[in-house]
C-alpha positions in Angstrom: -159.8 119.0 -58.9 -158.5 119.6 -55.4 -155.1 120.3 -56.8 -156.7 122.9 -59.1 -158.4 124.6 -56.1 -155.1 124.6 -54.1 -153.3 126.2 -57.1 -156.1 128.9 -57.3 -155.7 129.7 -53.6 -151.9 129.8 -53.5 -151.4 131.3 -56.9 -153.9 134.1 -56.3 -152.5 135.0 -52.9 -149.0 135.3 -54.4 -150.3 137.7 -57.0 -152.5 139.6 -54.6 -149.6 140.1 -52.1 -146.9 141.0 -54.7 -149.0 143.0 -57.1 -147.6 144.0 -60.5 -144.5 145.7 -59.0 -143.4 142.3 -57.7 -142.8 141.2 -61.3 -141.3 144.4 -62.7 -137.7 145.6 -62.5 -137.0 148.0 -59.6 -136.2 150.7 -62.2 -139.8 150.7 -63.5 -142.1 153.2 -61.7 -145.3 151.7 -60.2 -147.8 150.8 -62.9 -151.0 151.7 -61.2 -153.4 150.4 -63.9 -151.5 147.2 -64.4 -151.4 146.6 -60.6 -155.2 147.3 -60.3 -156.1 144.9 -63.1 -153.7 142.2 -61.8 -155.2 142.3 -58.3 -158.7 142.4 -59.7 -158.1 139.3 -61.8 -156.3 137.7 -58.8 -159.4 138.3 -56.6 -161.5 136.4 -59.2 -158.8 133.7 -59.3 -159.0 133.4 -55.5 -162.8 133.2 -55.5 -162.6 130.5 -58.1 -160.7 128.4 -55.6 -163.8 128.3 -53.4 -166.0 127.3 -56.4 -163.6 124.5 -57.4 -163.4 123.3 -53.7 -167.1 123.1 -53.6 -167.2 121.2 -56.9 -164.5 118.8 -55.7 -166.5 118.0 -52.5 -169.7 117.6 -54.5 -168.2 116.0 -57.6 -171.0 113.4 -57.9 -173.6 116.2 -57.8 -172.0 118.8 -60.1 -172.9 117.2 -63.4 -171.5 119.2 -66.3 -169.8 121.8 -64.0 -166.9 119.4 -63.8 -166.4 119.7 -67.6 -166.3 123.5 -67.2 -163.6 123.2 -64.5 -161.6 121.1 -67.0 -162.1 123.7 -69.7 -161.1 126.4 -67.3 -157.8 124.6 -66.7 -157.3 124.0 -70.4 -157.9 127.6 -71.2 -155.3 128.7 -68.6 -152.8 126.5 -70.4 -153.9 127.9 -73.7 -153.3 131.4 -72.4 -149.7 130.4 -71.5 -149.4 128.9 -75.0 -150.6 132.1 -76.6 -148.1 134.1 -74.6 -145.3 131.6 -75.6 -146.2 131.9 -79.3 -146.6 135.7 -79.2 -143.7 136.7 -77.0 -141.5 133.6 -76.5 -141.0 131.3 -73.6 -141.0 132.7 -70.1 -138.8 129.8 -69.0 -138.9 126.1 -68.3 -141.0 126.5 -65.2 -143.8 128.3 -67.0 -143.6 125.9 -70.0 -144.0 123.0 -67.6 -147.0 124.6 -66.0 -148.5 125.1 -69.4 -148.2 121.4 -70.2 -149.5 120.5 -66.8 -152.6 122.7 -67.2 -153.4 121.2 -70.6 -153.0 117.6 -69.4 -154.7 118.2 -66.1 -157.7 119.9 -67.8 -158.1 117.0 -70.2 -157.7 114.5 -67.4 -160.5 116.1 -65.4 -162.8 116.0 -68.3 -161.9 112.4 -69.3 -162.2 111.1 -65.7 -165.6 112.8 -65.4 -166.8 111.3 -68.7 -165.8 107.7 -67.6 -166.9 108.1 -63.9 -169.7 105.8 -62.9 -171.8 108.6 -61.4 -171.5 111.0 -64.4 
């Protein structure tokens, strides 16, 4: 789960700093609404890093919260899968991240289920 927290912090800061324009061609004028929504969601993504850090430190006390963290990671992968089905592959890197998210989310849930402290 520590890896998931690190991904939240690094990934969200990348999005917060670049904004939407960092991912659009230079010929496209600034998309103010898209940028606003992207940075809003990135702020939530960043804050989630703190929650997952806390859950990682207190993994033996978190109970079912650990399963929700696993679900969160799985749904991130499912979001990428939906994008891939709807629009096509964004590239090998993003496909590999999708597979990693699906496997990592399942691994978190399975490890929690079989942990002695449950």
